[in-house]
C-alpha positions as CSV (number, residue, x, y, z in Angstrom):
1,X,-6.7,-5.8,14.9
2,X,-5.6,-3.9,18.0
3,X,-3.3,-6.8,18.7
4,X,-1.5,-6.4,15.4
5,X,-1.2,-2.6,15.9
6,X,0.1,-3.0,19.5
7,X,2.7,-5.6,18.9
8,X,3.8,-4.7,15.3
9,X,3.6,-0.9,15.5
10,X,7.2,-0.6,14.4
11,X,6.6,-2.5,11.2
12,X,3.4,-0.5,10.6
13,X,5.3,2.8,11.0
14,X,8.0,1.5,8.7
15,X,5.5,0.5,6.1
16,X,3.8,3.9,6.3
17,X,7.1,5.8,6.0
18,X,8.3,3.6,3.1
19,X,4.9,4.1,1.4
20,X,5.2,7.9,1.9
21,X,8.7,7.9,0.3
22,X,7.5,5.8,-2.6
23,X,4.5,8.0,-3.1
24,X,6.7,11.1,-3.0
25,X,9.1,9.8,-5.7
26,X,6.4,8.0,-7.8
27,X,5.5,11.3,-9.4
28,X,9.0,11.9,-10.5
29,X,9.6,8.4,-11.8
30,X,8.0,7.9,-15.2
31,X,8.4,4.1,-15.5
32,X,6.1,1.8,-17.4
33,X,3.0,0.8,-15.6
34,X,1.4,-2.6,-15.5
35,X,-1.0,-3.6,-18.2
36,X,-4.8,-3.6,-17.6
37,X,-4.8,-7.4,-17.7
38,X,-2.1,-7.7,-15.1
39,X,-3.8,-5.0,-12.9
40,X,-7.0,-7.1,-13.1
41,X,-5.2,-10.2,-12.0
42,X,-3.4,-8.4,-9.2
43,X,-6.7,-6.9,-8.0
44,X,-8.3,-10.3,-8.1
45,X,-5.5,-11.8,-6.1
46,X,-5.8,-9.0,-3.4
47,X,-9.6,-9.6,-3.3
48,X,-9.1,-13.3,-2.9
49,X,-6.5,-12.8,-0.1
50,X,-8.8,-10.3,1.6
51,X,-11.8,-12.7,1.4
52,X,-9.6,-15.5,2.9
53,X,-8.6,-13.2,5.7
54,X,-12.1,-12.0,6.5
55,X,-13.7,-15.5,6.4
56,X,-10.8,-17.0,8.5
57,X,-10.3,-19.8,6.0
58,X,-6.6,-19.9,6.7
59,X,-6.1,-21.1,10.3
60,X,-3.2,-20.6,12.8
61,X,0.1,-18.9,12.2
62,X,-0.3,-18.7,8.5
63,X,-3.7,-16.9,8.9
64,X,-2.0,-14.5,11.4
65,X,0.7,-13.7,8.9
66,X,-1.8,-13.2,6.2
67,X,-3.7,-10.7,8.3
68,X,-0.5,-8.9,9.3
69,X,0.6,-8.8,5.6
70,X,-2.7,-7.4,4.5
71,X,-2.6,-4.7,7.2
72,X,1.0,-3.8,6.3
73,X,0.0,-3.6,2.6
74,X,-2.9,-1.3,3.4
75,X,-0.8,1.0,5.6
76,X,1.8,1.1,2.8
77,X,-0.8,2.1,0.2
78,X,-2.1,4.8,2.6
79,X,1.5,6.1,2.9
80,X,1.8,6.1,-0.9
81,X,-1.4,8.1,-1.3
82,X,-0.3,10.6,1.3
83,X,3.1,11.0,-0.1
84,X,1.8,11.5,-3.7
85,X,-0.9,13.9,-2.6
86,X,1.6,15.9,-0.4
87,X,4.1,16.2,-3.2
88,X,1.4,17.4,-5.6
89,X,0.4,20.0,-3.0
90,X,3.8,21.2,-1.9
91,X,5.9,21.3,-5.1
92,X,4.7,23.3,-8.1
93,X,3.9,21.6,-11.3
94,X,5.6,22.4,-14.6
95,X,5.5,26.0,-15.7
96,X,3.5,26.6,-18.8
97,X,4.9,28.8,-21.6
98,X,2.8,31.9,-21.8
């Protein structure tokens, strides 16, 4: 893990900043979300990829890129959570009519 962080720190920072930006604007954008069925399938796919990474089923270069992709995805999601939380804390919500 330290190897990935040492040699790919630029990509990890870029994923964090991109996630922060997407988390910041996600509150503003009111697009359609994914259905519950699709969310379940996507969650199962991520769980399958995570299990493959943790058990080292995928060898060699492809396994290395799988590990790197999952780390970058996790850092991106952390950036999304931070950006969304910070926007909620910094900017006031809609003013209620009193």
